[in-house]
TORKE-140975 format. One record per residue: residue in three letters; x, y, z of N, C-alpha, C, CB in turn. Coordinates in steps of 0.001 Angstrom, whole numbers, plus 500000, padded with zeros to 6 digits. Glycine has a CB too. Layout:
! TORKE-140975
alaXYZXYZXYZXYZ
...
This chain:
! TORKE-140975
met541696552605427617540697553658427851541198554996427340540354553762429345
lys542472555273427706543060556531427274543185556577425756544427556733427926
lys543547555403425165543662555333423716542330555595423031544199553981423299
asn541240555067423584539897555277423020539508556762423093538848554407423775
leu539877557403424212539558558820424387540286559660423343539931559291425808
ile541545559348423113542317560093422119541727559890420727543797559657422142
thr541333558648420444540725558352419130539446559152418923540421556845419000
lys538616559209419983537362559961419885537623561447419671536517559756421147
met538616561989420342538945563412420204539420563723418789540024563818421226
val540241562826418224540726563012416852539566562991415866541752561925416486
leu538643562048416064537476561952415186536585563189415303536670560694415513
leu536416563689416546535601564883416763536225566092416089535422565149418258
leu537542566220416207538248567328415574538113567262414059539726567319415973
ala538243566065413499538094565899412049536692566264411602538416564462411636
phe535683565874412405534293566194412087534067567706412063533350565535413100
cys534632568383413062534478569836413137535122570525411946535082570366414430
met536281570017411550536978570631410415536187570485409133538358570015410240
ile535430569401409030534622569160407828533343569973407851534288567676407696
thr532688570035409021531348570619409091531322572110409305530589569979410171
ile532309572678410004532262574105410322532169574978409083533479574495411119
pro532942574714408012532830575563406822531431575598406235533790575094405773
gln530631574544406475529286574525405940528379575525406650528709573133406046
phe528723575849407892527859576720408670528436578103408882527576576099409984
ser529675578300408475530312579592408683531121579967407462531201579571409931
gln530712581024406761531456581445405583531682582943405640530715581054404289
ala532749583360405003533053584790404964532013585508404123534471585041404404
pro531754586783404415530799587545403602531247587588402144530642588977404150
his530272587557401236530585587685399820531221589057399575529304587496398945
lys532224589080398737532963590311398468532255591145397403534399589990398024
ile531044591548397694530321592420396775530326593838397341528860591914396546
arg530277594804396450530169596194396892528749596476397353530576597169395761
val528638597273398381527338597746398868527444599263398926526957597122400291
leu526832599931397945527007601370397772525755602127398177527368601692396326
ser525955603123399032524848603957399508524957605362398917524837604023401057
tyr524055605701398026523914607111397679523253607801398864523078607309396353
tyr523695609038399145523106609742400282522931611215399976523969609567401528
ala521707611690400202521389613110400068520542613483401278520637613426398706
gly521212613887402333520489614206403558521371614945404530519948612948404205
arg520865615100405749521588615851406760522744615026407323520641616280407884
pro523865615671407638525040614919408104524810614186409417526209615850408263
glu524053614787410332523896614177411660523108612867411605523201615153412604
leu522290612691410572521503611465410471522363610251410129520417611633409427
leu523537610490409573524399609382409177524818608517410364525628609914408476
asp524893609104411535525287608341412715524284607243413050525448609267413902
ser523059607371412569522016606407412909522014605178412005520673607075412845
phe522726605249410883522745604125409950523924603193410234522811604634408505
lys523797601963409791524824600945410034525908601060408968524204599513410035
ile526820601966409215527908602241408283528762600994408072528776603401408794
glu528824600133409068529628598921408985529099597951407930529671598237410335
asn527832598127407510527208597200406562527374597614405105525748597071406872
met528077598704404863528253599165403482529739599256403155527565600540403263
thr530037599250401871531429599391401437531714600791400914531755598362400363
his530681601481400411530838602804399828529687603702400270530903602718398288
ile529983604992400382528930605994400542529224607135399571528845606516402030
ile528171607609398909528341608560397804527637609865398130527799607974396480
phe528400610956398121527853612291398362527049612745397150528984613304398674
cys525841613224397394524937613656396320524417615079396585523747612668396185
phe524709616020395729525497615927394509526376617153394379524591615776393275
gly527514616990393697528276618139393270527689618715391986529744617764393072
arg528061619961391695527567620651390501528737621245389736526549621756390879
leu528453621754388549529435622504387785529281623984388079529289622230386279
asn530402624616388386530468626078388501531423626530387409530949626557389953
gly530854626966386293531673627155385111532119625788384634532892628082385399
ser533434625569384583533965624260384209534471623473385413535082624424383204
arg534246623994386596534836623402387787533816622615388599535458624479388647
phe534292621524389189533475620790390143533300621646391388534113619415390495
ser532083621699391912531834622524393091530726621917393934531469623960392684
val530603622407395154529475622070396014528689623348396270529950621415397359
arg527515623191396860526608624327396942526853625246398126525220623837396997
gly527722624871399048527984625751400178528559625006401346526733626454400597
pro528675625679402501529273625075403699528557623808404159529277626076404823
gly527255623754403933526510622568404355526984621315403658525040622757404100
asp527271621415402349527778620258401612529172619871402096527805620552400107
thr529976620875402415531314620599402954531217619789404238532080621912403213
val530287620146405101530099619420406366529689617976406099529037620120407245
ile528806617764405108528355616401404798529526615542404333527250616425403718
ile530351616080403431531489615314402930532456614992404066532212616089401815
gln532732615984404898533635615748406031533069614704406988533898617056406785
lys531762614741407178531115613748408041531273612352407450529620614082408233
met531075612228406143531226610934405491532638610380405673530898611051404006
val533624611228405480535015610789405636535279610359407076535991611916405227
ser534674611060408033534879610724409450534311609348409798534235611788410342
leu533372608853408990532765607552409261533754606405409100531581607334408347
lys534903606682408534535938605653408402536458605212409774537102606175407539
ser536211606011410779536596605589412130535749604400412580536449606759413128
arg534528604295412046533657603162412337533868602012411371532214603594412302
asn534197602345410128534398601337409095535646601714408296533141601220408163
pro536815601241408709538064601638408055538123601285406566539221600993408759
glu537315600314406134537316599914404721536364600759403875536938598444404596
leu535603601648404510534615602449403795535285603373402783533780603267404781
lys534710603439401589535168604383400572534122605476400405535438603663399217
val534582606726400334533708607883400181533902608446398778534003608968401270
leu532814608526398025532870609043396669532067610329396559532352608004395674
leu532549611245395726531770612397395320530933611999394104532690613619395005
ser529839612693393879529045612437392686528715613761392015527751611657393033
leu528794613754390700528473614947389922527140614785389234529563615237388894
gly526241615744389428525037615786388611523780615408389344525196614901387454
gly523249614220388999521950613827389512520849614368388610521762614325390953
trp519629613994388906518490614442388108518327615954388265517187613698388530
gly518502616662387195518409618117387238519704618805387591517373618520388207
gly520809618051387738522055618647388200523159618728387163522548617891389348
cys522799618572385896523837618588384856523403619492383697524125617143384341
arg522922620657384023522372621563383004523413621954381969521810622815383659
thr524667622185382380525690622658381451526700621578381073526414623832382049
cys526454620321381468527419619259381203527706619104379715526915617946381767
ser526687619158378895526883618964377454527841619990376886525551619041376718
asp527698621258377265528576622317376755529979622240377359527967623686377044
val530067622065378670531371622074379349532245620922378879531187622000380870
phe531663619736378792532467618563378453532648618378376953531837617331379034
ala532151619324376179532344619289374732533709619822374321531257620085374045
thr534399620509375226535693621109374881536820620496375703535655622628375097
lys537991620434375109539168619918375805539472620777377029540388619876374858
arg539340622085376880539610622990377998538642622747379146539524624447377540
gly537366622589378805536372622345379851536655621074380614534989622279379256
arg537014620011379898537300618737380561538540618852381450537497617620379517
arg539576619525380966540798619675381749540567620500383005541885620315380906
glu539823621602382880539554622437384046538729621677385086538825623719383626
phe537802620857384605537007620056385527537905619097386309535919619275384763
val538782618407385609539642617422386264540603618085387253540432616632385218
leu541126619245386906541995619964387834541257620344389106542561621212387172
ser540023620794388955539229621152390134538885619916390956537942621880389716
leu538636618798390273538333617552390961539518617107391819537965616459389949
lys540721617246391267541923616889392032542023617719393309543187617089391175
gly541628618982393225541628619821394418540697619282395497541229621236394056
phe539536618774395087538599618181396047539162616889396625537239617911395379
tyr539788616082395774540402614850396267541439615160397352541058614074395106
asp542283616131397053543373616461397978542857617058399280544343617433397320
tyr541821617896399177541323618594400366540517617667401280540461619787399951
phe539597616918400685538694616106401508539217614696401776537348616017400842
lys540204614252401011540728612892401143539646611851400860541307612679402548
val538860612129399820537845611165399401538477610146398468536651611875398710
asp537679609122398095538226607970397390537862607888395913537774606739398058
gly537109608882395401536811608812393983535586609603393595536633607399393574
leu535142609356392343534040610111391741533063609173391051534575611147390739
asp531789609481391192530728608828390434530095609873389522529660608176391385
leu530170609655388213529573610576387244528091610253387099530295610486385864
asp527249611225387383525800611015387302525194612038386344525140611124388712
trp525668611996385114525182612881384049523917612253383472526278613101382925
glu522791612919383700521504612385383248520860613299382194520553612208384448
tyr521227613060380867521982611949380322522806612442379150521051610796379895
pro523933611797378852524652612136377627523870611667376401526059611510377637
ala523747612554375425523257612210374083521763611883373969524020611056373587
ile521068611742375083519628611478375017518907612402375994519315609981375338
lys517611612537375807516821613443376629516822613004378087515391613524376106
gly517078613970378969517031613707380397516120614709381075518435613756381009
tyr516697615497381975515905616494382698515338617516381708516768617204383787
pro514061617862381828513442618794380871514220620095380734512019619103381294
gly514551620434379503515232621691379218516738621609379211514823622695380196
his517312620483379654518763620352379653519256619947378267519215619324380708
lys520313620594377839520846620364376504521453618968376388521890621425376161
phe521242618349375223521923617097374899522139617056373399521106615853375384
thr523264616488372981523576616343371562524188614963371341524543617472371074
ser524208614520370102524785613212369790526270613157370129524578612883368316
ala526943614335370109528373614390370417528665614069371882528923615764370078
asp527653614169372753527854613865374174528415612459374376526536614011374938
lys528006611536373515528421610143373673529945610012373624527781609270372586
lys530565610627372625532028610590372525532677611465373589532480611040371133
asn532034612584373894532615613489374894532611612878376293531852614810374911
phe531636612025376567531631611316377845532864610419377942530334610479378007
thr533189609731376860534387608894376834535640609732377047534482608133375509
lys535705610882376382536858611773376528536976612272377968536744612965375559
leu535846612549378589535856612997379982536410611905380892534439613396380431
val535943610680380705536436609555381505537948609391381325535704608247381113
asn538400609490380083539844609362379823540638610476380507540118609383378309
glu540083611681380520540772612813381148540844612618382664540052614143380812
ile539765612138383257539766611892384703540788610817385061538359611473385184
arg540916609821384217541854608736384485543310609191384444541644607624383491
lys543584610357383894544946610877383921545390611189385345545053612127383054
leu544423611274386272544766611456387681545290610159388283543550611950388470
gly545170609062387524545657607776388007544533606878388477546641607981389123
tyr544925605718388998543961604718389433543877604597390951544314603384388841
asp544464605550391655544378605525393112542969605856393600545380606505393714
his542215606566392769540836606915393105539878606134392203540601608448392960
glu538770605702392787537779604980392000537040605932391062536785604258392920
leu536581605379389945535790606131388980534652605242388507536663606616387778
ser533435605749388663532250605007388235531281605985387587531578604262389435
phe530200605444387040529141606320386541527794605658386755529352606652385046
ala526771606484386884525398606013387052524740605954385686524594606934388018
ala524175604802385343523608604582384017522098604513384076524164603308383403
gly521443605195383140520000605095383014519589603686382630519484606094381987
ser518395603303383049517933601935382842516892601896381730517353601352384146
ser517383601925380483516486601878379329517262601440378106515818603249379085
glu516550600907377122517188600539375855517775601768375172516179599846374922
arg517098602884375276517582604108374646518933604508375219516569605245374830
tyr519092604390376533520375604711377156521445603730376687520257604685378697
ile521131602458376695522092601443376270522571601702374848521474600049376370
asp521635602005373954521951602126372532522621603440372162520706601970371730
ser522315604526372887522676605848372379523538606710373287521460606580372083
ala523656606403374571524282607349375496525774607118375726523580607292376805
ile526230605869375663527575605518376135528310604661375105527496604773377481
gln529603604923374933530474604010374188530954602948375177531695604774373513
trp530166601923375336530290601021376465531663600376376595529261599963376361
lys532157599781375541533418599039375665534587599965375968533700598255374385
arg534591601144375382535679602092375651535603602628377073535638603254374652
val534400602970377500534234603546378839534502602509379924532821604119379003
met533991601286379740534110600282380790535547599808380983533224599101380473
lys536408600034380009537825599723380196538477600679381184538560599773378861
lys537921601866381318538528602914382133537907603059383522538429604218381414
val536628602716383652535967602899384943536056601621385771534495603308384746
asp535861601777387073535889600617387961534591599818387885536143601061389398
tyr533472600511387703532173599848387627531114600853387178531789599222388996
val529945600312386817528800601137386438527660600847387406528365600864384959
asn527030601902387907525879601782388808524588601856387993525905602898389901
leu523918600736387845522695600690387047521515601220387861522413599248386563
met520922602293387375519759602869388055518514602085387650519597604389387712
thr518457600841388131517362599950387753516139600209388635517802598473387861
tyr515644601419388490514422601877389152513861603006388299514695602350390643
asp512717603560388711512013604582387921511576604037386566512907605811387722
his511323602726386496510832602138385256509393602530384972510951600634385309
ser508704602987385988507374603572385808507285604787386713506232602538386129
gly506411605705386368506292606941387139505604608009386332507656607430387591
pro505983609279386502505375610356385716505489610056384223506045611712386042
gly504366610156383540504369609886382109503983608467381750505706610176381553
ser503972607560382717503575606183382425502056606104382292504078605215383533
pro501550605552381185500093605499381001499413604433381841499773605260379557
val500187603409382252499620602344383081500554602082384257499396601041382250
thr500037601423385265500850601081386430501819599949386093499951600682387618
gly502895599905386812503884598845386617504921598907387717504558598960385234
his505782597904387759506841597870388765507921598879388399507444596447388890
his508204599800389309509222600795388978510621600258389217509009602061389791
thr510743599099389898512065598550390164512029597026390207512612599101391478
gly511321596435389257511205594985389197512524594315388828510139594594388202
leu512711593102389321513934592368389026513893591756387625514158591275390070
tyr512745591209387239512635590534385946511568591193385062512306589048386152
ser511765591073383762510789591573382795509566590659382768511419591677381385
thr508426591249382411507181590505382265506509590970380974506238590710383509
pro505469590283380517504791590707379282504275592147379337503635589778378992
tyr503979592646380537503440594003380650504477594997381171502227594005381563
met505697594546381448506744595446381942508083594940381428506739595531383512
his508507595490380276509734595015379634510978595459380396509804595515378196
arg510989596689380874512159597207381585512309596513382928512049598730381781
ser513536596119383241513793595426384500515285595425384767513238593977384469
ala515649595065385994517060594956386352517737593863385540517216594676387851
asp517097592720385433517664591599384693517891591965383227516748590379384795
phe516966592705382632517132593128381239518388593964381068515911593919380770
met518620594902381970519806595751381877521081594936382051519749596865382925
val521101594070383051522294593259383297522601592383382093522111592389384552
lys521594591677381590521812590785380449522263591571379218520529589996380132
ser521744592770379031522141593587377888523629593912377939521322594879377845
leu524130594254379127525540594580379268526413593330379157525787595277380601
leu525971592239379750526742590998379650526852590552378201526097589889380498
asn525774590717377439525795590334376029526739591196375200524404590416375455
met527038592392375688528029593254375031529456592841375369527809594708375430
gly529595591991376350530926591604376804531430592402377989531889591739375688
ile530532593177378644530936593927379835531152592937380975529864595007380222
pro532291593003381675532548592052382769531497592154383873533938592293383359
ala531033591009384320530002590986385358530454591715386612529630589552385702
glu531739591594386955532236592198388193532274593719388137533614591676388499
lys532019594290386968531960595750386851530528596275386825532687596198385598
ile529557595406387048528147595795386996527576595839388414527332594811386107
ile527005596984388788526363597168390092524854597307389873526942598425390841
leu524087596456390519522632596458390384522016597497391319522055595055390682
gly520934598135390887520303599173391693519015598736392369520026600354390845
gly518842599164393602517601598971394336517018600313394736517831598097395572
ala515737600323395094515039601572395412514578601560396856513838601786394471
phe515018602551397631514563602694399005513394603683399055515725603164399922
tyr512549603622398053511352604459397946510410603793396953511708605928397499
gly509161604209396974508181603673396037507322604769395453507309602641396714
lys506396604381394558505594605348393818504120604987393874506059605430392368
ile503322606012394143501868605846394185501254606321392867501258606626395383
phe500327605500392324499498605891391193498058605990391687499628604871390003
glu497319606958391168495920607132391565494985606894390387495694608536392139
asn493678606843390688492635606584389689492872605259388975492579607725388666
val493194604233389767493503602909389240492374601945389615494873602398389784
asp491804601255388621490715600321388921491270599047389562489920599976387635
ser490386598175390005490792597028390821491110595778390014489718596711391805
ile490973595833388699491311594664387875492790594323388072491001594933386360
asn493072593032388273494444592571388503495076593273389706495300592808387251
asn494215593662390655494671594382391854495461595635391509495522593469392719
gly495079596259390404495670597538390016496931597442389180495970598313391221
leu497456596241388978498711596091388230498459596109386730499421594790388625
ala499264596895386018499175597029384559497824597605384144499397595666383879
arg497355598564384939496075599214384669496296600713384472495066598955385825
pro495417601376383728495554602830383549495554603540384895494418603381382663
gly496414604531385000496501605304386233497368606523386030497049604450387373
lys497389607365387034498179608599386974499128608642388164497258609858386957
phe500414608918387884501383609028388963500971610136389929502792609295388400
lys501076609842391244500716610821392262501935611353393003499745610209393247
asn502660610481393706503834610927394468504693609740394876503402611720395716
thr505793610044395555506682609000396057506565608896397574508141609284395647
val506906607729398096506910607476399539508205606749399877505651606639399987
leu508935607234400880510158606572401318509833605227401955510930607460402305
tyr510729604281401792510495602947402361510236603024403863511694602030402084
arg510964603875404573510808603934406032509427604409406466511856604845406623
asn508658605000405534507323605501405865506194604595405372507144606878405285
val506546603518404662505514602678404054504602602061405104506153601580403215
ser505168601524406178504356600810407174503360601709407879505249600164408198
thr503654603006407953502731603927408630501784604619407653503516604975409406
leu502283605029406506501451605774405562500586604876404689502320606631404685
leu501041603615404488500313602704403606500047601389404343501109602447402290
ser499424601501405470499217600340406342498007599528405901499042600787407796
ala497967598268406338496815597413406063495559597971406731497083595977406546
asp495713598596407872494569599175408579493891600271407775495009599725409916
ser494663600924406893494068602000406087493669601528404694495041603161405968
gly493639600208404506493087599667403273494090599181402245492257600673402655
trp495370599244402557496384598808401599496609597300401730497715599579401817
val496525596602400614496677595143400591497948594780399836495440594460399936
tyr498737593902400431500029593489399861499832592413398807500973592977400965
his500593592534397716500592591531396654502032591283396211499706591987395448
trp502275590085395703503602589721395195503478589217393762504269588643396097
asp504254589809392860504280589389391468505443588422391292504407590615390502
glu505132587135391172506164586107391089507027586262389848505532584734391104
ala506407586647388739507149586765387482508206587862387550506190587043386330
ala507858588986388151508769590128388233509652590086389471507983591414388221
ser509328589201390421509980589189391742509887590580392366511475588739391627
ala508663591082392411508438592448392889507127592538393659508431593440391711
pro507112593332394749505892593544395524505106594741395006506229593739396998
phe503842594812395399503061596026395189501893596025396160502562596130393717
leu501351597202396391500194597373397256499048597950396440500527598286398463
tyr497827597576396828496661598187396178495636598549397241496038597230395115
asn495049599750397086494010600231397992492729600403397189494428601573398687
arg491807599464397372490570599460396571489717600702396848489750598187396862
ala489609601108398112488768602257398446489334603548397850488634602394399971
lys490631603708397909491268604920397372491576604827395883492545605203398125
arg491482603597395327491806603346393919493252603768393633490821604108392983
gln494142603338394527495552603695394404496438602440394397495964604633395553
phe497537602546393663498487601460393462499865601944393888498495600977391978
phe500635601063394542501963601451395032502993600417394614501961601614396570
thr504086600856393989505171599979393543506458600350394267505364600074392006
tyr507210599329394733508377599612395576509259598374395710507932600100396969
asp510380598507396411511198597385396864510896597147398331512723597655396639
asp510812595868398730510647595539400142511732594537400541509220594964400423
glu511634593989401727512667593077402215512838591874401301512333592610403621
lys511735591321400815511807590127399969512470590442398634510405589549399736
ser512076591540398004512646591855396684514110592258396792511848592978396010
ile514480592963397854515889593327398036516730592081398320516042594351399188
glu516174591130399065516895589878399285517140589163397965516119588968400246
leu516119589095397114516266588409395836517238589150394919514906588263395154
lys517244590483394980518208591243394180519639590975394643517903592748394260
thr519834590907395953521169590638396479521612589231396111521199590824398001
arg520700588277396189521034586916395745521370586903394256519865585946396035
tyr520638587655393478520882587746392033522295588256391774519841588674391355
val522694589269392516524053589816392385525094588733392652524258591002393357
ile524895587980393724525847586934394095525840585790393079525526586396395493
asp524648585354392686524537584224391761525135584543390395523079583821391600
asn525009585798389975525508586194388660526897586810388713524557587165388025
lys527499586758389917528871587239390119529046588698389691529847586360389348
leu528011589502389995528080590933389703528958591632390740526661591558389680
gly529267592904390449530161593644391327529543594083392633530665594823390624
gly528211594186392684527593594611393925526198595150393721528437595643394588
ile525698595811394753524362596400394749524442597813395306523364595538395574
met523682598710394725523584600086395227522110600422395380524302601108394266
tyr521844601594395930520450601981396122520357603495396230519855601306397382
trp519236603986395753518842605371395963517674605347396930518466606091394610
gln517800606049398024519027606429398650518948606067400110519312607914398458
leu520089606095400800520188605605402173519186606269403105521583605823402696
gly518922607556402914518016608281403801516594607761403795518004609711403432
gly516244606912402813514897606350402770514731605086403594514523606063401364
asp515822604594404177515777603326404899515440603531406366517103602598404770
leu515046602446407014514889602431408465516262602387409118514026601227408920
tyr516379602924410310517652602874411015517984601449411465517624603812412220
asn516956600691411836517132599312412287516166598405411547516922599196413811
lys516642597202411227515829596202410531515288596753409222514675595737411418
gly516147597441408495515773598006407216516323597196406054516249599429407123
leu516304597800404873516739597107403665518252596909403636516297597878402433
leu518996597831404211520442597648404298520778596423405144521110598903404886
asp520005596181406195520211594993407025519958593722406215519290595030408262
val518960593770405349518656592603404510519836592297403593517371592843403672
ile520363593330402940521517593144402051522677592520402813521952594489401428
asp522945593039404011524075592533404787523851591090405216524311593410406012
arg522618590766405590522326589385406012522549588410404854520868589269406533
val522064588767403673522246587893402514523729587780402161521443588422401303
arg524415588904402196525844588920401860526641587992402770526396590345401959
arg526215587913404021526956587104404990526531585642405013526792587686406359
asn525269585372404701524737584030404936524350583245403700523571584129405797
tyr524138583909402591523664583203401401524797582371400796523110584205400356
thr524524581098400535525565580211400020525567580123398504525398578837400600
gly524586580759397850524560580774396389523810579594395811525962580791395847
leu523590579661394499522889578582393804523700577301393857522605578969392348
lys522995576193394019523663574899393953523904574540392484522817573796394668
pro524913573724392194525187573335390802523943572780390118526310572294390751
gly523697573271388914522539572798388153521266573549388419522311571378388434
lys521288574479389400520103575276389733520161576597388989520001575517391263
asn518997577195388777518947578549388191517679579244388634519017578496386637
């Protein structure tokens, strides 16, 4: 009897050793980067434990020096660093530029002196705040970006020189850059192979594919290209992979906001129809401002793996990321062995049961594509 009991216990233990790994796996080691431009006190409400990086937005140039706009920005950076008490693995990055924030970048980074003075000032920020690195958000080198901001063809080489100068500070601090999501950016803005050897990763701004200036409606942050929407996250990723850029250095972008177009007819539920950009809506406000009760109807585009809403009475169309599309983007990152996922920006999310929660759930529970699947 005792022998039978021991045999059963051994068999049970062996069964557990075989089956437990199937139901319990460590989180995928992907980066989860939160750009943040908001008040410092609101950070306490977000699940800092679910992210790997948080990025201060934005520093500016003061002459040739990296700078912030005042005491308020200093408080935000200090608050971000203090969040390491909740998440000891959290990395805090500064970011330079942003949309409209790089007016003098072309001139400053065109000279050796300008680049050196910038890097010296950056080191001062590293030492003072004890942050973990820099994200360059120059929009854009060598191609048209913010209206009225200077750009020249020389920016492309000067961006490489800037990256090389920053790397003279060593590899103890991370260095990344935010990349525009367009063929024009891919072809003309960056010396990709030279730059990617020096940076830790590139943050693909795979959003704003439609908006002001778009003659027809479309997905502003679709995962896949379609006959009526060529720009997509997958297009950008495949373009870089085809250049030989390592997958682990590519960070996919998601949008915690959406865009409304007006004067849109009801054909195809407003998708790929003439319209005029109206405004943006944060994800956390979608359920209240664009509710089904007020006439907004949900649609899913299978080809693009993207949601959209249409309001027939108002003749308005809304493009955005939701829980389903963010889940599929996170799975895409894991399946393609990319470096991670980022989003603009954390302040647009819900405090609970938001898009960051979706990313974390997939990161922890998704087992990936089975062999032979795609």
